[in-house]
C-alpha positions in Angstrom: -132.8 0.2 -24.5 -135.3 -2.4 -23.5 -132.9 -3.9 -21.4 -131.5 -0.6 -19.7 -135.4 0.3 -19.2 -135.8 -3.4 -17.4 -132.8 -2.7 -15.3 -133.7 0.6 -14.3 -137.5 -1.0 -13.5 -135.6 -3.6 -11.5 -133.8 -1.3 -9.4 -136.4 1.1 -8.9 -138.7 -1.9 -7.9 -135.8 -3.2 -5.4 -136.0 0.7 -3.7 -138.7 -0.1 -1.7 -137.3 -3.7 -0.5 -133.9 -2.2 0.2 -134.1 0.2 3.2 -130.2 1.1 3.6 -130.3 2.2 -0.8 -133.9 4.2 0.0 -132.5 6.1 3.1 -129.5 7.5 1.1 -131.8 9.2 -1.0 -134.2 10.7 1.6 -131.7 11.7 4.4 -130.4 14.7 3.3 -133.3 16.0 1.2 -135.2 15.9 4.7 -132.8 17.1 6.8 -132.7 20.3 4.5 -136.3 21.0 4.8 -136.2 20.7 8.5 -133.0 22.3 9.1 -133.5 25.6 6.9 -136.9 25.9 8.6 -135.8 25.0 12.0 -132.8 26.6 12.9 -132.5 30.3 12.7 -129.1 31.6 13.4 -128.0 35.2 13.6 -125.9 36.3 10.9 -126.0 32.7 9.4 -125.6 32.8 5.3 -128.6 32.7 3.3 -129.7 28.8 3.0 -126.8 28.0 4.8 -127.8 24.1 5.2 -129.5 23.7 1.6 -125.9 24.6 0.0 -124.0 22.3 3.0 -126.3 19.6 2.5 -126.4 19.6 -1.2 -123.0 18.9 -1.6 -122.6 16.4 0.7 -125.8 14.7 -0.6 -123.5 14.8 -3.9 -120.7 13.1 -1.9 -122.3 10.5 -0.3 -125.8 9.2 -1.9 -124.6 8.3 -5.4 -121.4 6.6 -4.3 -122.7 4.3 -1.8 -125.9 3.4 -3.3 -123.6 2.8 -6.8 -121.2 0.4 -4.7 -124.2 -1.0 -2.7 -126.1 -2.4 -5.5 -123.2 -3.6 -7.6 -121.5 -5.4 -4.9 -125.0 -6.8 -3.4 -126.0 -8.1 -6.8 -122.2 -9.7 -7.5 -122.5 -11.5 -3.7 -126.0 -12.8 -4.5 -125.5 -14.0 -8.5 -128.0 -11.7 -9.6 -125.3 -10.4 -11.8 -124.3 -13.8 -13.4 -128.3 -14.5 -13.7 -128.7 -10.9 -15.8 -125.4 -12.2 -18.1 -126.7 -15.3 -18.9 -130.5 -13.8 -20.1 -128.7 -11.7 -22.5 -128.3 -8.6 -20.6 -124.9 -6.9 -21.5 -122.7 -5.5 -19.1 -122.8 -1.8 -20.2 -126.5 -2.2 -20.2 -126.2 -3.4 -16.7 -124.5 -0.6 -15.8 -126.0 2.7 -18.0 -129.5 1.4 -16.0 -128.2 1.0 -12.7 -126.6 4.4 -13.4 -129.8 6.1 -14.9 -131.7 4.9 -11.9 -129.1 6.2 -9.5 -129.0 9.8 -11.3 -133.0 9.8 -11.4 -133.5 9.0 -8.0 -130.5 11.8 -6.9 -131.9 14.2 -9.2 -135.5 13.7 -6.9 -133.5 15.2 -3.9 -131.5 17.9 -6.4 -134.9 19.4 -6.7 -135.8 19.4 -3.3 -132.3 21.2 -2.8 -133.0 23.7 -5.6 -136.5 24.5 -4.1 -135.5 25.3 -0.6 -132.1 26.9 -1.8 -134.6 29.0 -4.1 -132.8 28.6 -7.6 -134.4 30.3 -10.2 -133.6 30.9 -13.9 -130.2 30.6 -14.7 -129.0 29.9 -11.1 -131.5 27.2 -11.6 -129.5 25.9 -14.8 -126.1 26.5 -13.1 -127.2 24.5 -9.6 -128.7 21.5 -12.1 -125.3 21.3 -14.1 -123.1 21.6 -10.8 -125.0 18.8 -9.1 -125.5 16.5 -11.9 -121.3 16.8 -12.3 -120.8 15.9 -8.9 -123.7 13.1 -9.0 -121.8 11.5 -12.0 -118.8 11.8 -10.6 -119.9 10.2 -7.4 -121.5 7.3 -9.2 -118.2 6.8 -11.5 -116.3 6.3 -8.2 -119.1 4.0 -6.7 -118.8 2.2 -9.4 -115.1 1.1 -9.2 -115.6 0.3 -5.4 -118.5 -1.9 -6.5 -116.5 -3.9 -9.4 -113.5 -4.3 -7.3 -115.2 -5.7 -4.2 -115.9 -9.3 -3.6 -119.1 -8.4 -1.4 -121.0 -5.8 0.0 -119.5 -6.0 3.7 -115.6 -5.3 1.3 -117.6 -2.2 -0.6 -119.0 -1.0 2.6 -115.8 -0.7 4.5 -113.9 0.8 1.0 -116.9 3.3 0.6 -117.6 4.4 3.8 -114.1 6.2 4.1 -113.9 7.6 0.8 -117.2 8.8 1.2 -116.5 10.4 4.3 -113.6 12.4 2.6 -115.5 13.4 -0.5 -118.5 14.3 1.7 -117.0 16.2 4.6 -114.0 18.0 3.3 -115.9 20.8 2.2 -117.4 21.6 5.3 -114.3 21.0 7.0 -112.5 23.5 4.8 -114.8 26.4 6.0 -113.2 26.2 9.3 -109.5 25.5 8.3 -107.4 26.9 5.6 -105.1 24.4 5.6 -107.7 21.5 4.9 -109.3 24.0 2.4 -105.8 23.8 0.5 -105.8 20.3 0.2 -109.6 19.8 -0.5 -109.2 22.3 -3.5 -108.2 19.3 -5.4 -111.4 17.4 -4.9 -114.6 18.0 -7.2 -116.7 17.8 -4.2 -114.6 21.0 -2.7 -115.1 22.6 -6.2 -119.0 21.8 -6.3 -119.3 23.4 -2.7 -117.4 26.6 -4.0 -119.5 27.1 -6.9 -122.7 26.3 -5.2 -121.7 28.9 -2.6 -121.4 31.8 -5.3 -124.0 30.4 -7.7 -125.3 33.8 -7.7 -123.1 35.6 -8.5 -120.7 34.3 -11.0 -120.1 31.2 -13.7 -117.5 28.7 -12.9 -114.1 29.6 -13.0 -111.3 28.0 -14.9 -109.9 26.4 -11.7 -113.3 24.4 -11.0 -113.9 23.3 -14.3 -110.2 22.0 -14.4 -110.2 20.3 -11.5 -113.8 18.5 -12.1 -112.7 17.7 -15.3 -109.4 16.1 -13.7 -111.5 14.1 -11.4 -113.8 13.0 -13.8 -110.7 11.4 -16.1 -109.3 9.9 -13.6 -112.6 8.3 -12.5 -112.8 6.9 -16.0 -109.6 5.9 -16.1 -110.1 3.8 -12.7 -113.6 2.6 -14.2 -112.3 1.4 -16.6 -109.3 -0.9 -15.1 -111.6 -2.1 -12.7 -113.9 -3.1 -15.1 -111.0 -5.1 -17.1 -109.5 -6.7 -14.6 -113.0 -7.8 -12.7 -115.9 -7.1 -15.0 -119.1 -7.8 -13.6 -119.0 -11.6 -12.5 
């Protein structure tokens, strides 16, 4: 626990220095505050931007931050130094993952406040968002483990992030895209958030998210066994 706390603190202190990572955590929470208060369109669904940007935030921030942190520290040999300092790979990954989750939780609180969630709606919202954040973290960790350096990680993570984050928005306007997007966790999270006031999670949503989680875990284990943190 001590090593995990040290890694968490290290990543937290690095946030101020690394503006690229900081922007990922701030961009959508700031945007949702501006758009919800500045844009008023007739017949627009209630809290449309809060729901839209919450899904995009889940698909972008945890994935890009996790992949960027791991690949950068591999490239700069920071990981090698940490491992030589008696920090175990599992401790590093848990500490870094906890840091990304906590930073995303701050954004999650902003979306919850702007969306006006309370009571059981808030509990459902936090559960759905947390599941998406953890899935995106796992995906980002896989990319970071497979990548030789930060440039490679960026070239891989950007197209994957674009698909995960933007498919739910595109599916609003195209039924063909929607039918394809249904197998992704971001689409299911989008549907759950859109209907969070009226009904609990459907069996389809739970199944798709569970399958996505299982695939992410398998990929993570495969990437770790092949590449490790060296």
